[in-house]
N, C-alpha and C positions, 0 to 999 in steps of 0.2 A: 093503388097508385093514382096520382093526380094526372090523368091523361096518358096517352100513349106517346112515347118518344118518337121523333121523326125518323124516317127510314135512314139507315146508315148511308153516308156518301160513298162507302166502299162496297155497298151491296151490289149483287149481280142484277141485271135488268129484270130478270124473271126467274121463276122456279124452273129448273131444267126438265126436259122431257126424259123421264127415267124409263129404263126398260122394264117391261112386265116380268115378274118372277113367278114361274110356275110353282104352284103349291102354296102361295101366300095371298091373302086377301086382307083388306083394310076397311075400317069404318071410323067415323068420328062424330061426336055429338057435343052439344052444349048441356052440361049437367049443373051449372051454377055452383061449382066447387068454391069459387071465390067471387067471380064476376058474373053478372047476369048478361045473357045474350052473347056470350063468347064461347066458341068451341073450345072445350077444355079436357076432353077425354078421348083417347084413341084406343082402338083394338086392332091387333093383327092376329089372324088365325093362320097357323102353319101346319102343313100336311104331315101325316104320319110318316115315320122313318127319317125325319129331319134331324140333323146334328145341330146342337145348340151349344155355343161357347160364349164366354164373356170375361170382361175385366171390370174391376170395381175400385172405388176409392178405398184407401187404407186409413181414412180419417178415424180417429178414436171415437167420434160422435156420429157414426154412420146411422142413416135413417133405417127404419124398420123394413121397408121394401128392399133395401140393399142387402141387409142381413138375410132376408128371406131368399133372395136370388142366389146369394153366395152358398146357402145351404143346399140349393137345388141344382146348381149349375153342373156339378160333377157327375150327375147321374146319366146313364145311357138308357134309352127307351125307344121302342118302335112306335109308341103312341104319338098322336099329334101334339101340338103345343100352341100356346097363345102368349101374347104380350099385351098387357093393358097398362096404360099410362095416363096419369092426370097431371094437369098443371094447376097453379094457383095455391097449392098447399104441399109442402115437402114431406109431411108425415114424419118429421124428424124432431127429436127431443120431445117425444110424446109418450114415452114410457109404455106401460101395458096397453094403453089405448091405441098406440101405434101398431102394436103387434095384432091386436084384435081387428083393427081396421084393415090391415093387410090381408089377414085371413078371410075376413068377410068378402073382400073384393075378389080374391083369387078363388075362393070357394064358389062364388056366384058365377064366375066365368067358367070354371070347371064344370059346374052343373049344366049351364046353358049349352056348352059346346061338347059335352060328354067326354071330358078329358080327366085324367088323373090330376089332382090338385098340384102334384109335384111338377107338372109340366106347364103350369101357369106362372109366368114371370111378370112382376109388376114393378112400376117405378112411379115416384111422385116428385114433383118439383114445384118450388114456390116458397112461401113463407115458412120459416122454421119456428117450432114451438107452439103451434096452434093445432088442436085436435082436428083430424081429417073427418069431414062429414061424409063418411063412406056410404051412407044410405043414399046420398044423391047420385053416387056412381052406380051402386047396385041397382037402383031404380031404372037405369038406362041400359042395362045389359041386354035386355030383349031387343031394344031398338038398335043397339050396336050389332047384335047378331043378324038382325033382319036386313041390315044395310051393308053387309060385308061385300066388298067389290075389289077385284084384282087391280083396278085402275085408280083406287082412292088413296094412293100413297101421299099425294100432295095435301089432301085434307088431314091425313094423319100428322104430317109435318106441321101444319098450322096449329093443330090441337095441343102440341106439347110446348108451345112458346110461352115464355114468361115476359122478361124485358127484351126479348129478341125483337128486332125491328123487321126481320124478314124470316120466312121459312127456309130451312136449309136442306138441300138435297144434292146428291152426286151419284153418278152411275158409270158403268163401263160394260162393254160387250167385246168379247174376244173369241176368236176361232181356235179351237183346240181339237185335234184329231178329226177334223172335218165337221165338227159340230159347234154351234154357238153356245157360249157360256155367258150368263148375264149376272151383274151385280148392281144392286140399288141400295142406297142408304139415306137415312134422314138423321138430323141432329138438332138439338137445341143447346144454346149456351150464349151468354153475352157478358155476364159479370160473375164474380166469385170463380175466377178462372186461374188455375195454377197447376203445374205438374203434380202427379198423383191423380191424374186423369182430368184435370181442369174441372169446371162445374157442369159437365155436360151430361145429357142423355143422348145416346147414339144407338141406332138400330140399323143393322145392315142385313140384307137378304141376298142370297145367291141360289141359283139353281144347280150349282156344282155339287158333285158327289165327293164327300170326304168324311172320314171318321171323326168323331168328336175330339179325341185326343190330339189328332193332327191339326184340326181346325183351331183348337185352343192354343197350341204351340205357335201357330202362325200368327194369330191375332195378338197374342201376348208380345211377340217380338215386334210386330209392326206398330203396336200401340206406343212403344218407347220412342219411336222416331216420328210420331205424328201427334196424337192427343197428349202424350206426356212430354211434348217439346213445345207447348204453347203456354203463354201466360198473358193475362190481361191485367190482373191486379195483385198477384201473388197469394190470393186467398183460395184455399182448397175447400171444396164443397163437402157437405155431408151426404150427397146424393148421387155422386158420379157413377154412371153405369154405362157399359157398352155391351150390347148383346148382338150376336151374329148367328143367323140361322142358314144352314145349307140344306136345301130340300132334296137335292139329287135329281130334280125333274129333268135336267138336261141329259142325264145318263153318262156324263163325262166325269171320270175320276180325276181329281186335281191334286191328289196326294203328291207332295214334293215337286209340284209343277211350278217352275220359275215364272212362267208367263202369267199364270193365275195370281201368284203372289205379288207380282209387279202391278197387276191390275187392281188388286185389293189394296195395295199400298197407295195407289193413286186415288182411289175413292176415299180412303181414310184421311189422307193428307188434304184433299180438297175440302172435306167436311171440317177438318181441324182449322184450316185457314179461313173458312167462312165464319167460324166462331170468333176468330181474332178480328176479322173485318167487321164483325158486329159487336165488338167490344163496347161496353157502355160508354157512349160519348166519343168513340174513336173517330178520327179523321185520317189516320195514316196506319198502314200495315208495315211493320218493320221486321226484316229478316236479319238476324245477327249470326254471322259466320265466324266461328272461332277456329283458328288453326295454330299449329306450332306449340300446343300445350304438352305438358308432361305425358298425359294420356287422355283418352276420350272422356273419362269421367271428370277430370279436371277441366277440360274444355267446356263441358256442359255446365259445370259450376260457375265458370267465368261468364258464360253466355247468359245464364239465368240471373246472375248478379247485375249485369248490364240491363237485361230485359225488365227486371223488377225494380230498378232504381227510380223512385219518383222524380229525382232531379234529371235523370236522363230522359224520362218520358215526358216531363213538362217542357224540357228544352226542345224536344221533337215537336210537341204541340205548337210551340212558339216559332218553329222553323229556325231555331238558333243552332248553328253548327258548333255547339260548345263541347268540343272533344275532350276538354279537361274533365268533364263528368264521366266520360268513358274510362279515363285513366283512374278516377276515383273508384268507380265500380269494380274495376279489375283489382285494385289494391285492397279493397275490403272483402273480397270474395272468400278469402281463406285458402284458395288454391295457389299453387306455385306460380310466381311471376317474377320477372327481372325487369325493373324499370328501364334499363339501358338496352334491352333487346326488343322492347315493345314497338309494334308498328300498327297504325290505324288508318283506315280508309273509309270514306263515305262513297259508296258505289265505286266508280273508277277514279274518284278524287283522292289522291294520296295526301293524307293529312300529317302523319308522323311516321318516322322511320328510325328504328333502333334507338328509341328513347329521346328523339328530338323532332321538332317541327321540320317537315320537309322544306328545303329552301325555296322550292317552286310553288309552295302552297299559298293560295290567296283566299282570304276570308270570304270574298264575294263568290268564289267558286263553291265553297261549302254552303253558303247561304242559298245560292241558286239551286243546288241539289236538294236541299232540305224542303223546298217547296213542292216536291213531288209527293204523290199520295202513296206510292210504294217505294220503300227505302231499304237499302242494304247497308249494314254497318259491318265492316270487316276488321277483325282483330287477329294479328299474328303474334304469338308469345315468343317465338324464336327459341324455344327450349327443346321441343321434341316433335313427335309426329301425331299427337292427339288432336282430334277435331270434333266439332259438334255444331249443329245448326238449331237455333231456337227462334220462335216467332213471337212477337208482341205487338202492341199498338201504343199510340200516344195516350197521355193522360190529360183530359181537358175538363173544363168547368161542367160539361155535360155529365161526366161520371158522378160528380157530386150531386148535381140536380136529380139524377135518376135514383141514387141511393139514399138521398136525404129523406125522401118520402115514400120509400118502397112499401111500407106497411100501411100507408094511409089510403 
């Protein structure tokens, strides 16, 4: 890429102070996978007895590391585990070479950390279609092992960035049964973001105790209302992966625990919205609330139609309260709608009510609202009780600039 894009105006001021997770340590190095002098490989070592769960893209052109993780994720084991991630190259659409590169990396980690290869999970992110120089990664495994540190999660978050303008992290601490339970997560993602997991890599760690099957059910459910409810550009990646490890170090069993589920949901939502805030070229975070649909699935269809419309997104970028584009996006979605029952609002500004412009709506009010950096678009279909919330960002010239020279 020709230069690093400027930090997103929606970025947090700094990386958060995440809780230390017992049983997990991190390291990061510069391996020169694509760029020289840039930290681009991270390793996480996870204690024996940990439960590992995950969700992945359903793209038909999934990358080799995704297929490898999917083959391993369902297994239970008391052995330790590891996650190794590189940025700069997605190891996708690389055929037999991709499989061999994935095996070379995971075998090297397994050997160094004395783990079964089936407990080493890998991810790659970056350019598609170029062979991964896996020898540059394997040459750094000894250094990664030697520098493992419980407090190095921020360095790990930095290492997995591609076009991200900031490292993404979120955490939570809750008291359960008189003991503290902690959650910490990191993510990368900026472009090629659409439901079916967006284009993210996400790694979440907790010291809670929970069986793998229960953890898998929980994260699969929460994924639908977090990472699978965001979109930047409607494009689904070949490499989407979310892995979560529960070490059990706290000694607190969180099976069917509503408070833990709420805390995990909060961490996942926080990371998901950070991805949208870092959408390539984004200047506005947009929450689209759809109510009154025939059912929840149709509400989601309407919401994504609005969120993915280039006309809606460019109007938002130009701070133009062009609600006619909302009407268009609803009409083309394919889900049930009745023009004469439709109501629209921008934040608290009522724009249209039951198929007609509100008599007290003034264009200046809409234009003033659109100047904010965090926007809410509300749509009520007036048909049923279905509802859904999705998040997106605006579409600016910056998106074109970043993606026009991504491989250069």
